[in-house]
N, C-alpha and C positions, 0 to 999 in steps of 0.2 A: 504493500500500500504506500509506504513512505517513498520507496524508489520511484513508484509511478507518479506520485505527487511532485517529486523533485524534477523528474523528466518533463512533466507538464509545465512546471514553473520555468525551467530553463528554455523550453521551446517558446513559451510566452515571452520570456525576456528577449529571445532572439528576434521575435516579431517586433518587440518594442524598439530594438536597435535599428530596425528597418524604417521606423517612422521618425519624423523630425523630433528633435529633443524639445523639452518644454521651453516655451519662449521666456526670455529673460525679463523679469519684472523688476521694477525699481528697487534697488537694494540700499545698503548703507550710504552709498554715495549720493543718493537722491535727497533733495531737501524735504520731501514729504514722507520719508521713510519712518515707519513705526515698527520698532523691533518685534513687538509681540502683539500685533493687532488681533483682537478677538473676533475673527470673522471667517466665513467660508467653511471649507472642509475641516480645518483644524478645530474650530469651536464646536462643530457637530460631533467630532470624534471625542473631544474632551468631555462632552456631556453624556456620552454613551458608556454603559457598563461593559467592559471588555470580558470576553469569554476565553479563558485560557485553553480550553480544549480545542476550540476552533482556531485559536491563535497558534497553537502548536502546528496545525496543518499549514497555516499560512506562512509559518516560519521556515518551512522546508526549503523554499528557494533562498532564504537568507542564510541558512546554514551552510550552503555551498562555499560561501566566502567567510562568514563570521564563525563558522564551525557550529555543530549541533549544540555544544555547550555554551555558545555565545561568547567564547573567549577571544575571538578575533585572532589576529596574527602578530606574533612577537616582533616582526620586522616593521610593524606599524602601517602596513598597506591597508589592513582592515581593522577597525577599532573593536575594542572590548564593548559588548552590548549588554551582557548579562547584568542584571541588577539595576539597570538604568531606570530612572523615573519615567513613568508613562507620559507625563507631561512633556518631558524633553524629547522622547522618542517621537511622539505625535507631532510636535512642532517641527522637528528636523525633517521627518519624512514628508510632512505636508509642504514644507518650504521647498524641498527638492522637487516634489511633484508639481508645484506651482511655478517653478523656475526662479525662485528667490535665492536658493543656494545652489551653486554650481557643483555638480558631482556627476560627470558623464558616466562613470562606472556604476554608480548606484541608481541613477535615474531609470534605466530599463527595468530594474527589479522593483523599484518603488511603484512604477507605473502598472505593475501587475495586480496591485491591490485594487479590489473592485469598488469599494466605497468606504465611507467614514466608519462604519461598523467593523469592517475587517481591519482597518487601521487601529481601532481601539482594541480589537482582539489580539493582534500580534504584539502590540505594546504591552498588554497585560501579561502575556506569556513571557516575554523577554524580561520584564521587571521581576518576575517570579524566579528566574534562574539565579543560582548562587554565583558569586563572583569567584572565578578560579584564582588560586594563589600563585600559580606558576606563570605569571605574565612577564612581559618584557621590561624588566628593570633596566636602568642605566648600565648596571654591571652584570646583566644576565648573559649567559653564554649563548652565542648565536647557534642555531641548529647546524650550521655548516662549519662551525669552528673546529680546528684541529686539536689534537691532544695537548699541544703546547700553549693553548689559549690561556690568557690571564686576564683577570678583571682590570678595568682601567685604573691606573695608578692614582688618579685624582678623585676616585669615588668618594672618599670621606670628605674631601674639600668641597666637592660638588653638592653633596647632601647637606653639609653645614650651611653653605652659602644659599642654597635653594630653600632651606628651612627658614632662614632669616627673611628672605624676600617673600616667601609664601605667607608667613605669619604677619608680615607688615601690611600686605594689601590683598591677599587672596583668601585668607581664612574667613573673613567676614561673610563672604558669599558661599564658598565651597566647603566650609566647616573644618574642624580640627582633624577629622579623619577622612576628609575628601568626600563626605556624604552628600554634598550639594544641598539644594532646597527644592523639594517637589512643587510646592505652591508658587514659588517664584521662577520656576523653569531653569534653575541653576543645576547643571549636570553633576552626577556622581563622577568623580575622577579617580577614586580609589580603584586600583586594579587596572587602570588604563595603561596602555603601552607607552613607554618613554618616547619612542620615535613618532608615534601618532600625536602625542601631546605637543612635542616640539614642532611638528609640521603645522598643526592647527594654530598654535599660538603665534608662530611666525606669519602665517597667512592672515590672521586677525590683525596683527601689528601692521602688516604691510598693505592692508585694505583689500585683500583678495578673498576674504570670507564675507560675502555680501550680506549675509543675514546675521552678522555678529551683533552682540549687545553693545551699543555705543558707550555704555559705562565701562565695559571691559576694554574697549579700544582705547579710551582715555588713559586707563591705568597702564596698559601694556605698551603703549606707543613709545615710552621713554626707555624701554629695556633694549639693550644691545643683544647680539647673537649669543655671546658668552653667558649673559645673565639668563637668557631663555633656556639654555642648556641646563644650567643649575636648577632652575625652577622646575623644569620637566623631570629632571633626575629625582628631585625630592618628591614631586607629586606621584610619580610612578611607584614610589616606595610606600605610599600610604595604605593603611589597612583598616577596613571597617569591621569592627568586632561583631561577630554573629552573622555577617553577611557574606563571608568568604569561605570557600571550601576547597578541598583537594579534589582533583579529578577522579571520577569513579572508574574503577577497573572495567575493562571491556567485558561484556557478557559472553560467557562461553556458549558456543553453538552446539 
């Protein structure tokens, strides 16, 4: 059943690739941009009760890139999704579908969701997944690393500097343990991959993330590349007590 659903999802995504991408709507660069306007598909999905059982089926296509566990990829190509707030998931997917956030890789898959109810369902399922502990830290060993690999020599320095910067201006919104704020649409960053965090913060700083929160842009604008590396290194080390888990052993056939 799952294999069939995945095949159907991938075929649907292939058809989506053949169609024109979502038109670009006015983003953060526009004078009338409203970061979290409560309208359209997003507001409809936020007011619906998500069904985790239906959401699991809808997630089949997502699992091809983000993995069945929702862990994403340690190299940062695909983010950690498990445990993310439904509000954040709904906003980001709706923004991609509406052309407000540029993500050519994600768009064909997001386009396969049929309506606001399915969007609410898949968000509910993802939020219920526990956050894997084996994610891509700054000092994580790459999957393709040789036997002589050693953690970066500046790890302790990066974490210390990142902690100081995080507690100064990031903690208020994202929380002590990286738990974010569901009501305010601030994402969970605990368990997120270092390389993904670094890429997103760099794009937000440089104005390439068109659906970014203007308040975050103001904060992050002043940071140089070196500081963003340290902040990302620290954020990727955060742990949410009670929300993280070790990967389950594969079921024996």
